[in-house]
C-alpha positions as CSV (number, residue, x, y, z in Angstrom):
1,M,72.6,101.0,65.5
2,K,75.7,102.8,64.3
3,I,74.7,106.0,66.0
4,T,73.9,104.1,69.2
5,H,77.3,102.4,69.0
6,V,79.1,105.7,68.5
7,I,77.3,107.3,71.5
8,L,78.2,104.3,73.7
9,V,81.9,104.5,72.8
10,M,81.9,108.2,73.4
11,T,80.3,107.7,76.8
12,L,82.8,105.1,77.8
13,I,85.7,107.4,76.7
14,F,84.2,110.3,78.7
15,L,83.8,108.2,81.8
16,S,87.4,106.8,81.5
17,T,88.8,110.4,81.4
18,S,86.4,111.9,83.9
19,C,86.9,109.5,86.8
20,S,89.8,109.0,89.1
21,A,89.8,105.7,91.1
22,G,90.2,105.8,94.8
23,M,93.4,104.7,96.5
24,T,94.0,102.6,99.6
25,G,97.2,101.7,101.2
26,K,99.3,101.3,104.3
27,V,102.2,103.4,105.7
28,V,104.9,101.5,107.5
29,D,108.3,102.1,109.2
30,A,111.0,101.3,106.6
31,E,113.3,99.7,109.2
32,T,110.8,97.6,111.3
33,G,107.9,97.2,108.9
34,K,105.5,98.2,111.7
35,P,102.5,100.3,110.8
36,I,102.6,104.0,111.4
37,E,99.6,105.6,112.9
38,G,98.8,109.3,112.4
39,A,100.7,109.8,109.2
40,V,99.1,112.4,106.9
41,V,98.4,111.4,103.3
42,H,98.0,114.5,101.1
43,V,96.8,114.1,97.5
44,E,96.6,117.1,95.2
45,W,95.2,117.2,91.6
46,T,95.9,120.1,89.2
47,K,94.5,121.2,85.8
48,T,96.7,122.8,83.1
49,K,95.7,126.3,82.4
50,G,96.8,129.0,79.9
51,I,97.8,128.8,76.3
52,P,100.4,126.7,74.5
53,G,103.8,127.8,75.6
54,L,102.4,129.7,78.6
55,T,100.8,127.1,80.6
56,Y,100.6,126.7,84.4
57,G,99.1,124.3,86.9
58,E,96.0,125.3,88.9
59,T,94.9,123.2,91.9
60,Y,91.7,121.3,91.1
61,K,91.2,119.3,94.3
62,I,92.9,118.3,97.5
63,A,92.2,115.2,99.5
64,E,93.8,114.2,102.8
65,A,93.6,111.2,105.1
66,V,95.3,110.2,108.3
67,T,96.4,106.6,108.9
68,D,94.7,104.5,111.5
69,K,96.4,102.2,114.1
70,D,97.1,99.7,111.4
71,G,98.8,102.3,109.3
72,K,95.9,102.1,106.7
73,F,94.4,105.0,104.7
74,S,91.9,105.5,102.0
75,I,91.5,108.3,99.4
76,S,88.0,108.6,97.8
77,E,87.6,108.6,94.1
78,I,86.7,111.8,92.3
79,L,84.7,112.7,89.3
80,R,86.3,115.4,87.2
81,P,87.2,116.7,83.8
82,P,90.6,115.6,82.4
83,I,93.3,116.6,84.9
84,N,97.0,116.0,85.6
85,P,98.2,113.0,87.6
86,P,98.1,113.7,91.3
87,T,100.9,114.6,93.6
88,V,101.0,112.4,96.7
89,V,102.8,113.3,99.9
90,V,103.0,111.2,103.0
91,Y,104.3,112.7,106.2
92,K,104.8,111.8,109.9
93,R,106.9,113.8,112.3
94,G,110.2,112.0,112.9
95,Y,110.3,110.5,109.4
96,V,111.4,111.7,106.0
97,A,108.4,112.8,103.9
98,W,107.5,110.5,101.0
99,R,106.5,111.8,97.6
100,N,105.3,109.9,94.6
101,D,107.4,112.1,92.3
102,F,110.8,112.7,94.0
103,I,112.9,111.3,96.8
104,F,114.6,113.4,99.5
105,P,117.3,114.6,100.0
106,D,118.7,114.5,96.4
107,Y,115.4,114.9,94.5
108,R,115.9,111.7,92.5
109,R,112.8,111.0,90.5
110,R,110.7,108.2,91.9
111,E,110.0,105.5,89.3
112,D,108.1,102.9,91.3
113,F,104.8,104.6,92.1
114,K,101.5,103.5,90.6
115,W,98.1,104.9,91.5
116,T,96.4,101.7,92.7
117,N,94.9,100.0,95.8
118,N,96.8,98.4,98.6
119,I,100.0,100.3,98.0
120,V,102.7,100.2,100.8
121,V,104.5,103.4,101.6
122,K,107.7,103.0,103.6
123,L,108.9,105.9,105.6
124,E,112.6,106.4,106.5
125,H,113.6,107.8,109.9
126,F,114.6,111.5,109.8
127,K,118.3,111.7,110.6
128,K,120.8,114.5,110.2
129,Y,119.0,116.4,107.5
130,S,118.2,120.1,107.0
131,H,114.7,120.9,108.2
132,S,114.5,123.9,105.9
133,Q,115.4,121.8,102.9
134,H,113.0,119.1,104.1
135,I,110.1,121.6,104.4
136,S,111.0,123.0,100.9
137,F,110.8,119.4,99.6
138,I,107.4,118.8,101.1
139,R,105.9,122.1,99.8
140,T,107.2,121.8,96.3
141,S,104.4,122.3,93.8
142,L,101.7,122.1,96.5
143,S,99.0,124.6,97.4
144,L,99.0,124.4,101.2
145,T,97.0,126.4,103.7
146,T,97.2,126.6,107.4
147,S,94.1,124.5,107.7
148,S,95.5,121.5,105.8
149,K,96.5,118.5,107.8
150,L,99.9,118.3,106.1
151,D,100.8,121.9,106.9
152,Q,99.8,121.4,110.5
153,A,101.8,118.2,110.7
154,F,105.2,119.6,109.7
155,S,104.7,123.0,111.4
156,P,107.0,122.0,114.4
157,E,109.9,121.7,111.9
158,I,109.6,125.4,111.1
159,I,111.2,126.3,114.4
160,F,114.4,124.3,113.5
161,A,114.3,125.6,109.9
162,E,114.3,129.2,111.2
163,K,117.4,128.4,113.4
164,E,119.1,126.9,110.4
165,R,118.5,130.0,108.2
166,D,119.7,132.3,111.0
167,L,123.0,130.3,111.3
168,Y,123.3,130.3,107.5
169,S,123.0,134.1,107.3
170,K,125.8,134.4,109.8
171,S,128.1,132.2,107.6
172,L,127.6,134.1,104.3
173,D,130.9,136.0,104.7
174,E,132.8,132.7,104.7
175,L,130.9,131.6,101.6
176,K,131.5,134.8,99.8
177,Q,135.2,134.7,100.6
178,G,135.5,131.1,99.3
179,K,136.6,129.8,102.7
180,K,133.8,127.2,102.7
181,T,131.3,125.8,100.2
182,E,127.6,126.0,100.7
183,R,127.5,122.3,101.3
184,Q,130.1,122.5,104.1
185,I,128.3,125.3,105.8
186,W,125.0,123.5,105.8
187,Q,126.6,120.4,107.2
188,E,128.2,122.4,110.0
189,I,124.9,124.0,110.8
190,I,123.1,120.7,111.0
191,D,125.8,119.1,113.1
192,A,125.8,122.1,115.4
193,L,122.0,122.0,115.9
194,Y,122.0,118.3,116.6
195,S,124.9,118.3,119.0
196,H,123.8,121.5,120.8
197,Q,120.1,120.7,121.2
198,G,120.4,116.9,121.4
199,E,117.8,116.7,118.7
200,K,117.3,113.3,117.3
201,N,114.7,112.2,114.8
202,E,112.5,115.2,115.2
């Protein structure tokens, strides 16, 4: 009986550390509360590799879903050996990307996320922000390929990001001479792009 009990306990422990429950939720507009159709939900799990003091994360699995007309999505559960908590990114063009770990644009740590069912993700409208900084925020710690839904979704922003970087390179002399701060230069670039191109919420 004792051996059977030990085996049962070990089996339960293995199952609890080898399964990741699925996640369901809804993506809505933060201002109106209306559901957002076509938002990409990207979930990425990693495993810690290497030796103590020289560890690194290696992508274990990626799952993606696209919200339906009601803004709903579902991520299937996975069976796996012990892995790190997943990174979740939700993106829809015209909105600020939502991550379960950090908040754009100041990279404040998000404290209110729990991996569970029926979560509600509220997307803020993209206003006068830097596209290049936004893309960097989305890509942080992710292993994206051109075939991923997330990469394809934000690819139109790359055009604006390239224009920003081009304008930034032309302002380096002012930065080096101390005439302007980097923050001032970026703000001028963003203002110029919005006013010149009439771009709003792209």
